[in-house]
MARTORVEX-114987 format. One line per field, with one value per residue: x negated, y, z of N, C-alpha, C in turn. Coordinates in nm, 2 decimals, decimal comma. Each point is the difference from the previous one (the first is absolute). Layout:
<pts>
n_c1 <- X	...
n_c2 <- Y	...
n_c3 <- Z	...
ca_c1 <- X	...
ca_c2 <- Y	...
ca_c3 <- Z	...
c_c1 <- X	...
c_c2 <- Y	...
c_c3 <- Z	...
</pts>
This chain:
<pts>
n_c1 <- -8,97	-0,01	0,00	-0,02	0,06	0,00	-0,01	-0,11	0,05	-0,12	0,07	0,00	0,03	0,13	0,08	0,02	-0,13	0,07	0,11	-0,06	-0,08	0,11	0,05	-0,11	-0,01	0,13	-0,07	0,06	0,01	0,02	0,08	-0,01	-0,11	0,10	-0,01	0,06	0,11	-0,02	0,04	0,11	0,01	-0,03	0,08	0,09	-0,02	0,01	0,10	0,04	-0,04	0,05	0,10	0,01	-0,01	0,09	0,07	-0,02	0,02	0,11	0,03	0,06	0,12	-0,01	0,11	0,04	0,02	0,10	-0,08	0,05	0,00	-0,13	0,01	0,02	-0,13	-0,06	-0,11	-0,11	-0,12	-0,07	-0,03	-0,01	-0,03	0,09	-0,04	-0,11	-0,04	-0,08	0,12	0,04	0,13	0,00	0,11	0,09	0,12	0,07	0,11	0,03	-0,12	0,01	-0,06	0,01	0,12	-0,02	-0,07	0,07	0,09	-0,03
n_c2 <- 4,31	0,12	0,00	0,14	0,02	0,09	-0,11	-0,07	-0,11	-0,04	-0,11	-0,05	-0,13	0,02	-0,04	0,14	-0,04	-0,09	0,07	0,12	-0,08	-0,06	0,12	0,05	-0,10	0,05	0,11	-0,04	0,13	-0,02	-0,10	0,08	0,03	-0,01	-0,11	0,08	0,06	0,07	-0,11	0,02	-0,13	-0,01	0,10	-0,05	-0,11	0,07	0,06	-0,12	-0,05	0,11	0,00	-0,13	0,04	0,10	-0,09	-0,08	0,09	0,05	-0,06	0,06	-0,04	0,13	0,01	0,03	0,12	0,05	0,10	0,07	-0,12	-0,03	0,02	-0,13	0,03	-0,07	-0,06	0,03	-0,04	-0,04	-0,12	-0,10	-0,05	-0,09	0,02	-0,08	0,11	0,07	0,03	0,12	0,00	0,09	0,02	-0,01	0,04	0,04	0,08	-0,03	0,06	-0,09	-0,09	0,08	0,02	-0,13	-0,03	0,09	0,01	-0,12
n_c3 <- 4,16	-0,04	-0,13	0,00	-0,11	-0,10	-0,08	0,05	0,06	0,04	0,02	0,12	-0,02	-0,03	0,09	0,00	-0,03	0,07	0,00	0,04	0,08	0,04	0,00	0,05	0,09	-0,01	-0,02	-0,11	0,00	0,12	-0,02	-0,10	0,07	0,09	0,08	0,10	-0,02	0,11	0,07	0,07	0,01	-0,12	-0,02	0,09	-0,06	-0,11	0,05	0,04	-0,12	-0,05	0,08	-0,02	-0,12	0,03	0,07	-0,11	-0,10	0,05	-0,12	-0,10	-0,03	-0,02	0,07	-0,12	0,06	-0,07	0,04	-0,11	-0,06	0,03	-0,13	0,02	-0,04	0,10	-0,04	0,08	-0,03	0,10	-0,06	0,09	-0,12	-0,02	-0,12	0,00	0,06	-0,05	-0,05	0,02	-0,01	-0,09	0,08	-0,09	0,04	-0,11	0,00	-0,13	-0,03	0,10	-0,06	-0,11	0,04	0,01	-0,11	-0,07	0,10	-0,02
ca_c1 <- -0,08	0,06	-0,08	0,10	-0,04	0,10	0,13	0,02	-0,04	-0,04	0,03	0,03	0,13	0,11	0,11	0,09	-0,05	0,04	0,08	-0,07	-0,11	0,06	0,04	-0,12	-0,05	0,09	0,02	-0,07	-0,11	-0,11	-0,05	-0,02	-0,12	-0,01	0,07	0,14	0,05	0,00	0,12	0,00	-0,08	-0,14	-0,04	-0,02	-0,12	-0,12	-0,02	-0,06	-0,14	-0,07	-0,02	-0,10	-0,14	-0,04	-0,04	-0,12	-0,12	0,00	0,04	0,09	0,08	0,09	0,12	0,00	0,13	0,01	0,01	0,12	0,13	-0,04	0,03	-0,11	-0,04	-0,08	-0,11	-0,13	-0,10	-0,10	0,03	-0,09	0,09	0,00	-0,11	-0,13	-0,07	-0,09	0,04	0,14	0,07	0,09	0,13	0,10	0,12	0,10	0,07	-0,08	-0,01	-0,03	-0,14	-0,08	0,03	-0,05	-0,15	-0,05	-0,03	-0,10
ca_c2 <- 0,09	0,04	0,08	0,08	0,10	0,10	-0,06	-0,14	-0,06	-0,14	-0,04	-0,14	-0,04	0,00	-0,09	0,06	-0,01	-0,13	0,01	0,07	-0,07	-0,10	0,07	0,01	-0,14	-0,08	0,08	-0,06	0,09	0,00	-0,14	-0,06	-0,08	-0,10	-0,12	0,02	0,09	-0,06	0,00	0,08	-0,07	0,01	0,14	0,02	-0,08	0,08	0,11	-0,07	-0,03	0,12	0,04	-0,10	0,04	0,11	-0,05	-0,09	0,07	0,14	0,08	-0,08	0,06	0,10	0,04	0,14	0,06	0,14	0,07	0,07	-0,08	-0,13	-0,11	-0,09	0,00	-0,12	-0,01	0,02	-0,02	-0,11	-0,13	-0,11	-0,10	-0,12	-0,09	0,04	0,11	0,08	0,14	0,04	0,03	0,11	-0,05	0,10	-0,04	0,11	0,02	0,07	0,14	0,05	-0,04	0,11	0,09	-0,06	0,01	0,14	0,08	-0,07
ca_c3 <- -0,07	-0,13	-0,09	-0,07	-0,10	-0,01	-0,04	0,03	0,12	0,01	0,14	0,02	-0,04	0,10	-0,02	-0,09	-0,13	-0,06	-0,12	-0,11	-0,06	-0,08	-0,13	-0,08	-0,04	-0,09	-0,12	-0,11	-0,05	0,10	0,01	-0,13	-0,01	0,11	-0,04	0,00	0,11	0,13	0,07	0,12	0,10	-0,05	0,02	0,14	0,04	-0,05	0,10	0,12	-0,03	-0,01	0,14	0,05	-0,05	0,08	0,13	0,00	-0,06	0,04	-0,12	-0,08	-0,10	0,06	-0,06	-0,05	-0,01	-0,03	0,12	0,01	0,01	0,07	-0,09	-0,02	-0,14	-0,03	0,09	-0,06	0,10	-0,01	0,07	-0,04	-0,06	0,08	-0,06	0,05	-0,07	0,08	-0,01	0,02	-0,13	0,00	-0,04	-0,02	-0,07	0,01	-0,12	-0,10	0,01	0,14	0,03	-0,01	0,11	0,12	0,00	-0,03	0,12	0,08
c_c1 <- 0,07	-0,11	0,10	-0,07	0,11	0,14	0,03	-0,04	-0,04	0,01	0,01	0,14	0,10	0,11	0,09	-0,05	0,04	0,08	-0,06	-0,11	0,05	0,05	-0,12	-0,04	0,09	0,03	-0,08	-0,11	-0,12	-0,06	-0,03	-0,12	-0,02	0,07	0,15	0,04	0,01	0,14	-0,02	-0,09	-0,15	-0,06	-0,02	-0,13	-0,13	-0,02	-0,06	-0,14	-0,08	-0,03	-0,10	-0,14	-0,05	-0,05	-0,13	-0,13	-0,01	0,03	0,09	0,07	0,10	0,13	-0,01	0,14	-0,01	0,03	0,13	0,13	-0,02	0,04	-0,13	-0,03	-0,07	-0,11	-0,13	-0,10	-0,09	0,05	-0,11	0,09	-0,01	-0,10	-0,13	-0,06	-0,09	0,04	0,14	0,06	0,09	0,13	0,10	0,12	0,10	0,08	-0,08	0,00	-0,03	-0,15	-0,09	0,02	-0,05	-0,15	-0,06	-0,04	-0,12	-0,13
c_c2 <- 0,03	0,08	0,08	0,09	0,10	-0,06	-0,14	-0,03	-0,14	-0,04	-0,16	-0,03	0,00	-0,10	0,06	0,00	-0,13	0,02	0,09	-0,07	-0,12	0,05	0,01	-0,13	-0,08	0,08	-0,06	0,08	-0,01	-0,14	-0,06	-0,09	-0,09	-0,12	0,01	0,11	-0,07	0,00	0,09	-0,07	0,00	0,14	0,03	-0,08	0,08	0,11	-0,06	-0,03	0,13	0,05	-0,09	0,04	0,12	-0,04	-0,07	0,09	0,15	0,10	-0,08	0,08	0,09	0,02	0,15	0,05	0,14	0,08	0,07	-0,08	-0,13	-0,12	-0,09	-0,01	-0,13	-0,01	0,02	-0,03	-0,12	-0,12	-0,10	-0,11	-0,13	-0,10	0,05	0,10	0,08	0,15	0,02	0,04	0,12	-0,05	0,12	-0,06	0,11	-0,01	0,06	0,15	0,06	-0,02	0,13	0,10	-0,06	0,03	0,13	0,07	-0,06	0,04
c_c3 <- -0,14	-0,07	-0,08	-0,10	0,00	-0,03	0,05	0,14	-0,02	0,14	0,01	-0,03	0,11	-0,04	-0,11	-0,14	-0,08	-0,13	-0,11	-0,06	-0,09	-0,13	-0,09	-0,05	-0,09	-0,13	-0,11	-0,06	0,10	0,00	-0,14	-0,02	0,12	-0,05	-0,01	0,10	0,13	0,06	0,13	0,10	-0,04	0,02	0,14	0,05	-0,04	0,11	0,12	-0,02	-0,01	0,15	0,07	-0,04	0,07	0,13	0,00	-0,04	0,04	-0,12	-0,08	-0,11	0,07	-0,07	-0,04	-0,01	-0,04	0,12	0,02	0,03	0,08	-0,08	-0,02	-0,15	-0,04	0,10	-0,07	0,12	-0,04	0,07	-0,04	-0,05	0,08	-0,06	0,04	-0,10	0,09	0,00	0,04	-0,13	0,02	-0,05	-0,01	-0,07	0,02	-0,13	-0,11	0,01	0,14	0,03	0,00	0,12	0,13	0,01	-0,02	0,13	0,08	-0,05
</pts>
């Protein structure tokens, strides 16, 4: 399943997302408020957890790509945190300046 706007595609994760997602997760501007930039292994593990969440709950964090170039911009969507809570959490990660272009069309 894909969700499309005029400029963006929200889709499930693909093997080819590994390196572009790692570039996002290792960028100091993106990870400024996280514990640390993610290694390739940690970034790939995150993709696996996101896909597992889709399988378990039927929703999750969508990969967001620019429709014209198919460039991975980051992710957006809902997820259930691993700690106990009664709600879902809106999640988003992207390069600085991209977040507004992800959420505006939605």
